[in-house]
mmCIF file of the N, C-alpha and C atoms, coordinates in Angstrom:
data_MODEL
# 
_entry.id   MODEL 
# 
loop_
_atom_site.group_PDB 
_atom_site.id 
_atom_site.type_symbol 
_atom_site.label_atom_id 
_atom_site.label_alt_id 
_atom_site.label_comp_id 
_atom_site.label_asym_id 
_atom_site.label_entity_id 
_atom_site.label_seq_id 
_atom_site.pdbx_PDB_ins_code 
_atom_site.Cartn_x 
_atom_site.Cartn_y 
_atom_site.Cartn_z 
_atom_site.occupancy 
_atom_site.B_iso_or_equiv 
_atom_site.pdbx_formal_charge 
_atom_site.auth_seq_id 
_atom_site.auth_comp_id 
_atom_site.auth_asym_id 
_atom_site.auth_atom_id 
_atom_site.pdbx_PDB_model_num 
ATOM 1   N N  . MET A 1 1  ? -43.028 86.032  37.442 1.00 0.00 ? 1  MET A N  1 
ATOM 2   C CA . MET A 1 1  ? -42.231 87.010  36.856 1.00 0.00 ? 1  MET A CA 1 
ATOM 3   C C  . MET A 1 1  ? -42.711 87.325  35.533 1.00 0.00 ? 1  MET A C  1 
ATOM 4   N N  . LYS A 1 2  ? -43.008 88.614  35.016 1.00 0.00 ? 2  LYS A N  1 
ATOM 5   C CA . LYS A 1 2  ? -43.255 88.945  33.440 1.00 0.00 ? 2  LYS A CA 1 
ATOM 6   C C  . LYS A 1 2  ? -42.106 89.748  33.135 1.00 0.00 ? 2  LYS A C  1 
ATOM 7   N N  . VAL A 1 3  ? -41.525 89.653  31.775 1.00 0.00 ? 3  VAL A N  1 
ATOM 8   C CA . VAL A 1 3  ? -40.822 89.920  30.733 1.00 0.00 ? 3  VAL A CA 1 
ATOM 9   C C  . VAL A 1 3  ? -41.562 91.020  29.813 1.00 0.00 ? 3  VAL A C  1 
ATOM 10  N N  . THR A 1 4  ? -41.004 92.017  29.800 1.00 0.00 ? 4  THR A N  1 
ATOM 11  C CA . THR A 1 4  ? -41.422 92.838  28.400 1.00 0.00 ? 4  THR A CA 1 
ATOM 12  C C  . THR A 1 4  ? -40.488 93.546  27.834 1.00 0.00 ? 4  THR A C  1 
ATOM 13  N N  . LEU A 1 5  ? -40.461 93.794  26.539 1.00 0.00 ? 5  LEU A N  1 
ATOM 14  C CA . LEU A 1 5  ? -39.119 94.670  25.946 1.00 0.00 ? 5  LEU A CA 1 
ATOM 15  C C  . LEU A 1 5  ? -39.977 95.975  25.324 1.00 0.00 ? 5  LEU A C  1 
ATOM 16  N N  . ASP A 1 6  ? -39.272 96.767  25.523 1.00 0.00 ? 6  ASP A N  1 
ATOM 17  C CA . ASP A 1 6  ? -39.624 98.070  25.107 1.00 0.00 ? 6  ASP A CA 1 
ATOM 18  C C  . ASP A 1 6  ? -39.158 98.584  23.583 1.00 0.00 ? 6  ASP A C  1 
ATOM 19  N N  . THR A 1 7  ? -39.775 97.933  22.532 1.00 0.00 ? 7  THR A N  1 
ATOM 20  C CA . THR A 1 7  ? -39.309 98.025  21.095 1.00 0.00 ? 7  THR A CA 1 
ATOM 21  C C  . THR A 1 7  ? -38.714 99.204  20.415 1.00 0.00 ? 7  THR A C  1 
ATOM 22  N N  . ASP A 1 8  ? -39.048 100.417 21.119 1.00 0.00 ? 8  ASP A N  1 
ATOM 23  C CA . ASP A 1 8  ? -38.808 101.837 20.838 1.00 0.00 ? 8  ASP A CA 1 
ATOM 24  C C  . ASP A 1 8  ? -37.411 101.930 21.230 1.00 0.00 ? 8  ASP A C  1 
ATOM 25  N N  . LEU A 1 9  ? -37.166 101.159 22.402 1.00 0.00 ? 9  LEU A N  1 
ATOM 26  C CA . LEU A 1 9  ? -35.628 101.576 23.018 1.00 0.00 ? 9  LEU A CA 1 
ATOM 27  C C  . LEU A 1 9  ? -34.743 100.540 22.439 1.00 0.00 ? 9  LEU A C  1 
ATOM 28  N N  . CYS A 1 10 ? -35.070 99.173  22.241 1.00 0.00 ? 10 CYS A N  1 
ATOM 29  C CA . CYS A 1 10 ? -34.387 98.409  21.687 1.00 0.00 ? 10 CYS A CA 1 
ATOM 30  C C  . CYS A 1 10 ? -33.508 98.647  20.423 1.00 0.00 ? 10 CYS A C  1 
ATOM 31  N N  . GLU A 1 11 ? -31.881 98.565  20.564 1.00 0.00 ? 11 GLU A N  1 
ATOM 32  C CA . GLU A 1 11 ? -31.232 98.652  19.379 1.00 0.00 ? 11 GLU A CA 1 
ATOM 33  C C  . GLU A 1 11 ? -30.680 97.222  19.046 1.00 0.00 ? 11 GLU A C  1 
ATOM 34  N N  . ALA A 1 12 ? -31.321 96.298  19.092 1.00 0.00 ? 12 ALA A N  1 
ATOM 35  C CA . ALA A 1 12 ? -31.001 94.645  18.699 1.00 0.00 ? 12 ALA A CA 1 
ATOM 36  C C  . ALA A 1 12 ? -29.359 94.640  18.983 1.00 0.00 ? 12 ALA A C  1 
ATOM 37  N N  . HIS A 1 13 ? -28.995 94.921  20.052 1.00 0.00 ? 13 HIS A N  1 
ATOM 38  C CA . HIS A 1 13 ? -27.206 94.709  20.404 1.00 0.00 ? 13 HIS A CA 1 
ATOM 39  C C  . HIS A 1 13 ? -27.225 93.047  20.457 1.00 0.00 ? 13 HIS A C  1 
ATOM 40  N N  . GLY A 1 14 ? -28.036 92.214  20.740 1.00 0.00 ? 14 GLY A N  1 
ATOM 41  C CA . GLY A 1 14 ? -28.463 90.800  21.170 1.00 0.00 ? 14 GLY A CA 1 
ATOM 42  C C  . GLY A 1 14 ? -27.479 90.267  22.275 1.00 0.00 ? 14 GLY A C  1 
ATOM 43  N N  . LEU A 1 15 ? -27.445 91.127  23.337 1.00 0.00 ? 15 LEU A N  1 
ATOM 44  C CA . LEU A 1 15 ? -26.911 91.040  24.752 1.00 0.00 ? 15 LEU A CA 1 
ATOM 45  C C  . LEU A 1 15 ? -27.987 89.999  25.438 1.00 0.00 ? 15 LEU A C  1 
ATOM 46  N N  . CYS A 1 16 ? -29.239 90.103  25.124 1.00 0.00 ? 16 CYS A N  1 
ATOM 47  C CA . CYS A 1 16 ? -30.196 89.461  25.933 1.00 0.00 ? 16 CYS A CA 1 
ATOM 48  C C  . CYS A 1 16 ? -29.988 88.271  25.559 1.00 0.00 ? 16 CYS A C  1 
ATOM 49  N N  . GLU A 1 17 ? -29.986 87.983  24.282 1.00 0.00 ? 17 GLU A N  1 
ATOM 50  C CA . GLU A 1 17 ? -30.085 86.368  23.605 1.00 0.00 ? 17 GLU A CA 1 
ATOM 51  C C  . GLU A 1 17 ? -28.673 85.759  23.926 1.00 0.00 ? 17 GLU A C  1 
ATOM 52  N N  . ALA A 1 18 ? -27.686 86.475  24.125 1.00 0.00 ? 18 ALA A N  1 
ATOM 53  C CA . ALA A 1 18 ? -26.342 86.037  24.617 1.00 0.00 ? 18 ALA A CA 1 
ATOM 54  C C  . ALA A 1 18 ? -26.730 85.371  25.800 1.00 0.00 ? 18 ALA A C  1 
ATOM 55  N N  . SER A 1 19 ? -27.051 86.226  27.025 1.00 0.00 ? 19 SER A N  1 
ATOM 56  C CA . SER A 1 19 ? -27.836 86.299  28.021 1.00 0.00 ? 19 SER A CA 1 
ATOM 57  C C  . SER A 1 19 ? -28.635 85.121  28.789 1.00 0.00 ? 19 SER A C  1 
ATOM 58  N N  . ALA A 1 20 ? -29.692 84.991  27.781 1.00 0.00 ? 20 ALA A N  1 
ATOM 59  C CA . ALA A 1 20 ? -30.713 84.289  27.915 1.00 0.00 ? 20 ALA A CA 1 
ATOM 60  C C  . ALA A 1 20 ? -31.362 83.848  26.522 1.00 0.00 ? 20 ALA A C  1 
ATOM 61  N N  . PRO A 1 21 ? -30.556 82.608  26.022 1.00 0.00 ? 21 PRO A N  1 
ATOM 62  C CA . PRO A 1 21 ? -31.046 82.224  24.771 1.00 0.00 ? 21 PRO A CA 1 
ATOM 63  C C  . PRO A 1 21 ? -32.541 81.492  24.897 1.00 0.00 ? 21 PRO A C  1 
ATOM 64  N N  . GLU A 1 22 ? -32.924 80.986  25.850 1.00 0.00 ? 22 GLU A N  1 
ATOM 65  C CA . GLU A 1 22 ? -33.971 80.523  26.027 1.00 0.00 ? 22 GLU A CA 1 
ATOM 66  C C  . GLU A 1 22 ? -35.242 81.260  26.312 1.00 0.00 ? 22 GLU A C  1 
ATOM 67  N N  . LEU A 1 23 ? -35.034 82.553  26.305 1.00 0.00 ? 23 LEU A N  1 
ATOM 68  C CA . LEU A 1 23 ? -35.979 83.946  26.580 1.00 0.00 ? 23 LEU A CA 1 
ATOM 69  C C  . LEU A 1 23 ? -36.222 84.560  25.419 1.00 0.00 ? 23 LEU A C  1 
ATOM 70  N N  . PHE A 1 24 ? -34.755 85.117  25.030 1.00 0.00 ? 24 PHE A N  1 
ATOM 71  C CA . PHE A 1 24 ? -34.976 86.056  23.659 1.00 0.00 ? 24 PHE A CA 1 
ATOM 72  C C  . PHE A 1 24 ? -34.268 85.572  22.348 1.00 0.00 ? 24 PHE A C  1 
ATOM 73  N N  . GLN A 1 25 ? -34.579 85.898  21.472 1.00 0.00 ? 25 GLN A N  1 
ATOM 74  C CA . GLN A 1 25 ? -34.103 85.514  19.856 1.00 0.00 ? 25 GLN A CA 1 
ATOM 75  C C  . GLN A 1 25 ? -34.059 86.783  19.244 1.00 0.00 ? 25 GLN A C  1 
ATOM 76  N N  . LEU A 1 26 ? -32.740 86.963  18.573 1.00 0.00 ? 26 LEU A N  1 
ATOM 77  C CA . LEU A 1 26 ? -32.573 88.272  17.791 1.00 0.00 ? 26 LEU A CA 1 
ATOM 78  C C  . LEU A 1 26 ? -32.735 87.640  16.119 1.00 0.00 ? 26 LEU A C  1 
ATOM 79  N N  . GLY A 1 27 ? -33.621 88.187  15.530 1.00 0.00 ? 27 GLY A N  1 
ATOM 80  C CA . GLY A 1 27 ? -34.211 87.703  13.905 1.00 0.00 ? 27 GLY A CA 1 
ATOM 81  C C  . GLY A 1 27 ? -32.863 88.163  13.496 1.00 0.00 ? 27 GLY A C  1 
ATOM 82  N N  . ASP A 1 28 ? -33.386 87.644  11.915 1.00 0.00 ? 28 ASP A N  1 
ATOM 83  C CA . ASP A 1 28 ? -32.323 88.047  10.900 1.00 0.00 ? 28 ASP A CA 1 
ATOM 84  C C  . ASP A 1 28 ? -32.346 89.611  10.357 1.00 0.00 ? 28 ASP A C  1 
ATOM 85  N N  . GLU A 1 29 ? -33.603 90.142  10.763 1.00 0.00 ? 29 GLU A N  1 
ATOM 86  C CA . GLU A 1 29 ? -33.756 91.762  10.512 1.00 0.00 ? 29 GLU A CA 1 
ATOM 87  C C  . GLU A 1 29 ? -33.690 92.543  11.699 1.00 0.00 ? 29 GLU A C  1 
ATOM 88  N N  . ASP A 1 30 ? -32.685 91.996  12.710 1.00 0.00 ? 30 ASP A N  1 
ATOM 89  C CA . ASP A 1 30 ? -32.400 92.646  13.926 1.00 0.00 ? 30 ASP A CA 1 
ATOM 90  C C  . ASP A 1 30 ? -33.448 93.171  14.634 1.00 0.00 ? 30 ASP A C  1 
ATOM 91  N N  . ILE A 1 31 ? -34.487 91.907  14.828 1.00 0.00 ? 31 ILE A N  1 
ATOM 92  C CA . ILE A 1 31 ? -35.678 92.592  15.577 1.00 0.00 ? 31 ILE A CA 1 
ATOM 93  C C  . ILE A 1 31 ? -35.557 91.183  16.860 1.00 0.00 ? 31 ILE A C  1 
ATOM 94  N N  . VAL A 1 32 ? -35.523 91.972  18.144 1.00 0.00 ? 32 VAL A N  1 
ATOM 95  C CA . VAL A 1 32 ? -35.614 90.819  19.402 1.00 0.00 ? 32 VAL A CA 1 
ATOM 96  C C  . VAL A 1 32 ? -37.047 90.685  19.572 1.00 0.00 ? 32 VAL A C  1 
ATOM 97  N N  . THR A 1 33 ? -37.161 89.041  19.689 1.00 0.00 ? 33 THR A N  1 
ATOM 98  C CA . THR A 1 33 ? -38.515 88.517  20.121 1.00 0.00 ? 33 THR A CA 1 
ATOM 99  C C  . THR A 1 33 ? -38.233 87.911  21.681 1.00 0.00 ? 33 THR A C  1 
ATOM 100 N N  . ILE A 1 34 ? -39.296 88.003  22.524 1.00 0.00 ? 34 ILE A N  1 
ATOM 101 C CA . ILE A 1 34 ? -39.347 87.409  23.520 1.00 0.00 ? 34 ILE A CA 1 
ATOM 102 C C  . ILE A 1 34 ? -39.973 86.288  23.353 1.00 0.00 ? 34 ILE A C  1 
ATOM 103 N N  . LEU A 1 35 ? -39.307 84.982  23.734 1.00 0.00 ? 35 LEU A N  1 
ATOM 104 C CA . LEU A 1 35 ? -39.591 83.733  23.595 1.00 0.00 ? 35 LEU A CA 1 
ATOM 105 C C  . LEU A 1 35 ? -40.725 83.158  24.520 1.00 0.00 ? 35 LEU A C  1 
ATOM 106 N N  . ASP A 1 36 ? -40.422 83.895  25.867 1.00 0.00 ? 36 ASP A N  1 
ATOM 107 C CA . ASP A 1 36 ? -41.064 83.280  26.770 1.00 0.00 ? 36 ASP A CA 1 
ATOM 108 C C  . ASP A 1 36 ? -41.153 84.373  27.971 1.00 0.00 ? 36 ASP A C  1 
ATOM 109 N N  . ASP A 1 37 ? -42.790 85.548  27.988 1.00 0.00 ? 37 ASP A N  1 
ATOM 110 C CA . ASP A 1 37 ? -42.487 86.183  28.558 1.00 0.00 ? 37 ASP A CA 1 
ATOM 111 C C  . ASP A 1 37 ? -42.988 86.095  29.898 1.00 0.00 ? 37 ASP A C  1 
ATOM 112 N N  . ASN A 1 38 ? -43.235 84.781  30.521 1.00 0.00 ? 38 ASN A N  1 
ATOM 113 C CA . ASN A 1 38 ? -43.350 84.345  31.731 1.00 0.00 ? 38 ASN A CA 1 
ATOM 114 C C  . ASN A 1 38 ? -42.678 83.292  32.016 1.00 0.00 ? 38 ASN A C  1 
ATOM 115 N N  . PRO A 1 39 ? -41.571 83.603  32.249 1.00 0.00 ? 39 PRO A N  1 
ATOM 116 C CA . PRO A 1 39 ? -40.509 82.368  32.240 1.00 0.00 ? 39 PRO A CA 1 
ATOM 117 C C  . PRO A 1 39 ? -40.600 81.518  33.568 1.00 0.00 ? 39 PRO A C  1 
ATOM 118 N N  . ALA A 1 40 ? -40.441 80.212  33.462 1.00 0.00 ? 40 ALA A N  1 
ATOM 119 C CA . ALA A 1 40 ? -40.105 79.276  34.927 1.00 0.00 ? 40 ALA A CA 1 
ATOM 120 C C  . ALA A 1 40 ? -39.174 79.833  35.714 1.00 0.00 ? 40 ALA A C  1 
ATOM 121 N N  . PRO A 1 41 ? -39.469 79.560  36.869 1.00 0.00 ? 41 PRO A N  1 
ATOM 122 C CA . PRO A 1 41 ? -38.462 80.161  38.123 1.00 0.00 ? 41 PRO A CA 1 
ATOM 123 C C  . PRO A 1 41 ? -36.947 79.578  37.754 1.00 0.00 ? 41 PRO A C  1 
ATOM 124 N N  . GLU A 1 42 ? -36.841 78.640  37.261 1.00 0.00 ? 42 GLU A N  1 
ATOM 125 C CA . GLU A 1 42 ? -35.306 78.161  37.039 1.00 0.00 ? 42 GLU A CA 1 
ATOM 126 C C  . GLU A 1 42 ? -34.618 79.180  35.816 1.00 0.00 ? 42 GLU A C  1 
ATOM 127 N N  . HIS A 1 43 ? -35.629 79.926  35.143 1.00 0.00 ? 43 HIS A N  1 
ATOM 128 C CA . HIS A 1 43 ? -34.972 81.036  34.160 1.00 0.00 ? 43 HIS A CA 1 
ATOM 129 C C  . HIS A 1 43 ? -34.895 82.444  34.454 1.00 0.00 ? 43 HIS A C  1 
ATOM 130 N N  . HIS A 1 44 ? -35.447 82.630  35.853 1.00 0.00 ? 44 HIS A N  1 
ATOM 131 C CA . HIS A 1 44 ? -35.713 83.913  36.559 1.00 0.00 ? 44 HIS A CA 1 
ATOM 132 C C  . HIS A 1 44 ? -34.038 84.663  36.334 1.00 0.00 ? 44 HIS A C  1 
ATOM 133 N N  . ASP A 1 45 ? -33.201 83.749  36.735 1.00 0.00 ? 45 ASP A N  1 
ATOM 134 C CA . ASP A 1 45 ? -31.880 84.741  37.054 1.00 0.00 ? 45 ASP A CA 1 
ATOM 135 C C  . ASP A 1 45 ? -31.214 85.098  35.656 1.00 0.00 ? 45 ASP A C  1 
ATOM 136 N N  . ALA A 1 46 ? -31.521 84.338  34.679 1.00 0.00 ? 46 ALA A N  1 
ATOM 137 C CA . ALA A 1 46 ? -31.182 84.763  33.183 1.00 0.00 ? 46 ALA A CA 1 
ATOM 138 C C  . ALA A 1 46 ? -31.989 85.957  32.675 1.00 0.00 ? 46 ALA A C  1 
ATOM 139 N N  . ALA A 1 47 ? -33.367 85.865  32.839 1.00 0.00 ? 47 ALA A N  1 
ATOM 140 C CA . ALA A 1 47 ? -33.827 86.988  32.622 1.00 0.00 ? 47 ALA A CA 1 
ATOM 141 C C  . ALA A 1 47 ? -33.536 88.395  33.180 1.00 0.00 ? 47 ALA A C  1 
ATOM 142 N N  . ARG A 1 48 ? -33.033 88.223  34.570 1.00 0.00 ? 48 ARG A N  1 
ATOM 143 C CA . ARG A 1 48 ? -32.481 89.160  35.449 1.00 0.00 ? 48 ARG A CA 1 
ATOM 144 C C  . ARG A 1 48 ? -31.161 89.669  34.779 1.00 0.00 ? 48 ARG A C  1 
ATOM 145 N N  . ARG A 1 49 ? -30.240 88.818  34.254 1.00 0.00 ? 49 ARG A N  1 
ATOM 146 C CA . ARG A 1 49 ? -29.231 89.025  33.575 1.00 0.00 ? 49 ARG A CA 1 
ATOM 147 C C  . ARG A 1 49 ? -29.352 89.460  32.260 1.00 0.00 ? 49 ARG A C  1 
ATOM 148 N N  . ALA A 1 50 ? -30.347 89.073  31.368 1.00 0.00 ? 50 ALA A N  1 
ATOM 149 C CA . ALA A 1 50 ? -30.513 89.875  30.080 1.00 0.00 ? 50 ALA A CA 1 
ATOM 150 C C  . ALA A 1 50 ? -30.885 91.124  30.699 1.00 0.00 ? 50 ALA A C  1 
ATOM 151 N N  . ALA A 1 51 ? -31.769 91.493  31.292 1.00 0.00 ? 51 ALA A N  1 
ATOM 152 C CA . ALA A 1 51 ? -32.339 92.593  31.582 1.00 0.00 ? 51 ALA A CA 1 
ATOM 153 C C  . ALA A 1 51 ? -30.968 93.704  31.948 1.00 0.00 ? 51 ALA A C  1 
ATOM 154 N N  . GLY A 1 52 ? -30.176 93.299  32.873 1.00 0.00 ? 52 GLY A N  1 
ATOM 155 C CA . GLY A 1 52 ? -29.162 93.960  33.070 1.00 0.00 ? 52 GLY A CA 1 
ATOM 156 C C  . GLY A 1 52 ? -28.217 94.362  32.056 1.00 0.00 ? 52 GLY A C  1 
ATOM 157 N N  . SER A 1 53 ? -28.238 93.633  31.094 1.00 0.00 ? 53 SER A N  1 
ATOM 158 C CA . SER A 1 53 ? -27.023 93.680  30.079 1.00 0.00 ? 53 SER A CA 1 
ATOM 159 C C  . SER A 1 53 ? -27.653 94.328  29.064 1.00 0.00 ? 53 SER A C  1 
ATOM 160 N N  . CYS A 1 54 ? -28.705 94.971  28.923 1.00 0.00 ? 54 CYS A N  1 
ATOM 161 C CA . CYS A 1 54 ? -29.133 95.479  27.946 1.00 0.00 ? 54 CYS A CA 1 
ATOM 162 C C  . CYS A 1 54 ? -28.655 96.798  27.986 1.00 0.00 ? 54 CYS A C  1 
ATOM 163 N N  . PRO A 1 55 ? -27.735 97.315  27.004 1.00 0.00 ? 55 PRO A N  1 
ATOM 164 C CA . PRO A 1 55 ? -27.483 98.703  27.052 1.00 0.00 ? 55 PRO A CA 1 
ATOM 165 C C  . PRO A 1 55 ? -28.461 99.937  26.934 1.00 0.00 ? 55 PRO A C  1 
ATOM 166 N N  . ARG A 1 56 ? -29.449 99.824  26.506 1.00 0.00 ? 56 ARG A N  1 
ATOM 167 C CA . ARG A 1 56 ? -30.708 100.733 26.347 1.00 0.00 ? 56 ARG A CA 1 
ATOM 168 C C  . ARG A 1 56 ? -31.999 100.591 27.582 1.00 0.00 ? 56 ARG A C  1 
ATOM 169 N N  . MET A 1 57 ? -31.617 99.680  28.197 1.00 0.00 ? 57 MET A N  1 
ATOM 170 C CA . MET A 1 57 ? -32.597 99.457  29.450 1.00 0.00 ? 57 MET A CA 1 
ATOM 171 C C  . MET A 1 57 ? -33.865 99.057  28.656 1.00 0.00 ? 57 MET A C  1 
ATOM 172 N N  . ALA A 1 58 ? -34.096 98.231  27.728 1.00 0.00 ? 58 ALA A N  1 
ATOM 173 C CA . ALA A 1 58 ? -35.066 97.824  27.074 1.00 0.00 ? 58 ALA A CA 1 
ATOM 174 C C  . ALA A 1 58 ? -36.147 97.067  27.628 1.00 0.00 ? 58 ALA A C  1 
ATOM 175 N N  . ILE A 1 59 ? -35.488 95.974  28.154 1.00 0.00 ? 59 ILE A N  1 
ATOM 176 C CA . ILE A 1 59 ? -36.112 94.979  28.990 1.00 0.00 ? 59 ILE A CA 1 
ATOM 177 C C  . ILE A 1 59 ? -36.324 95.268  30.480 1.00 0.00 ? 59 ILE A C  1 
ATOM 178 N N  . GLN A 1 60 ? -37.791 95.101  30.758 1.00 0.00 ? 60 GLN A N  1 
ATOM 179 C CA . GLN A 1 60 ? -38.301 95.342  32.163 1.00 0.00 ? 60 GLN A CA 1 
ATOM 180 C C  . GLN A 1 60 ? -38.880 93.870  32.878 1.00 0.00 ? 60 GLN A C  1 
ATOM 181 N N  . ILE A 1 61 ? -38.421 93.818  33.994 1.00 0.00 ? 61 ILE A N  1 
ATOM 182 C CA . ILE A 1 61 ? -38.755 92.946  34.691 1.00 0.00 ? 61 ILE A CA 1 
ATOM 183 C C  . ILE A 1 61 ? -40.104 93.063  35.889 1.00 0.00 ? 61 ILE A C  1 
ATOM 184 N N  . ALA A 1 62 ? -41.183 92.473  35.734 1.00 0.00 ? 62 ALA A N  1 
ATOM 185 C CA . ALA A 1 62 ? -41.990 92.671  36.908 1.00 0.00 ? 62 ALA A CA 1 
ATOM 186 C C  . ALA A 1 62 ? -41.941 91.452  37.946 1.00 0.00 ? 62 ALA A C  1 
ATOM 187 N N  . GLU A 1 63 ? -41.474 91.525  38.820 1.00 0.00 ? 63 GLU A N  1 
ATOM 188 C CA . GLU A 1 63 ? -41.530 90.362  40.072 1.00 0.00 ? 63 GLU A CA 1 
ATOM 189 C C  . GLU A 1 63 ? -43.174 90.038  40.459 1.00 0.00 ? 63 GLU A C  1 
ATOM 190 N N  . ASP A 1 64 ? -43.456 88.649  40.581 1.00 0.00 ? 64 ASP A N  1 
ATOM 191 C CA . ASP A 1 64 ? -44.643 88.345  41.233 1.00 0.00 ? 64 ASP A CA 1 
ATOM 192 C C  . ASP A 1 64 ? -44.566 89.056  42.657 1.00 0.00 ? 64 ASP A C  1 
# 
């Protein structure tokens, strides 16, 4: 799995971090950072939840 974030679409709502704090971090300046863009299998469901929770659909998941 590969996780990407379109920073042009991202509005830093923080729902990704709430869904998958092991994969996303919302910084002090409302900038989302991907902590792990190639997550281990045990984090795949969390990555999918985070992508599904994004109101701007800024998170993309590419399955292997």
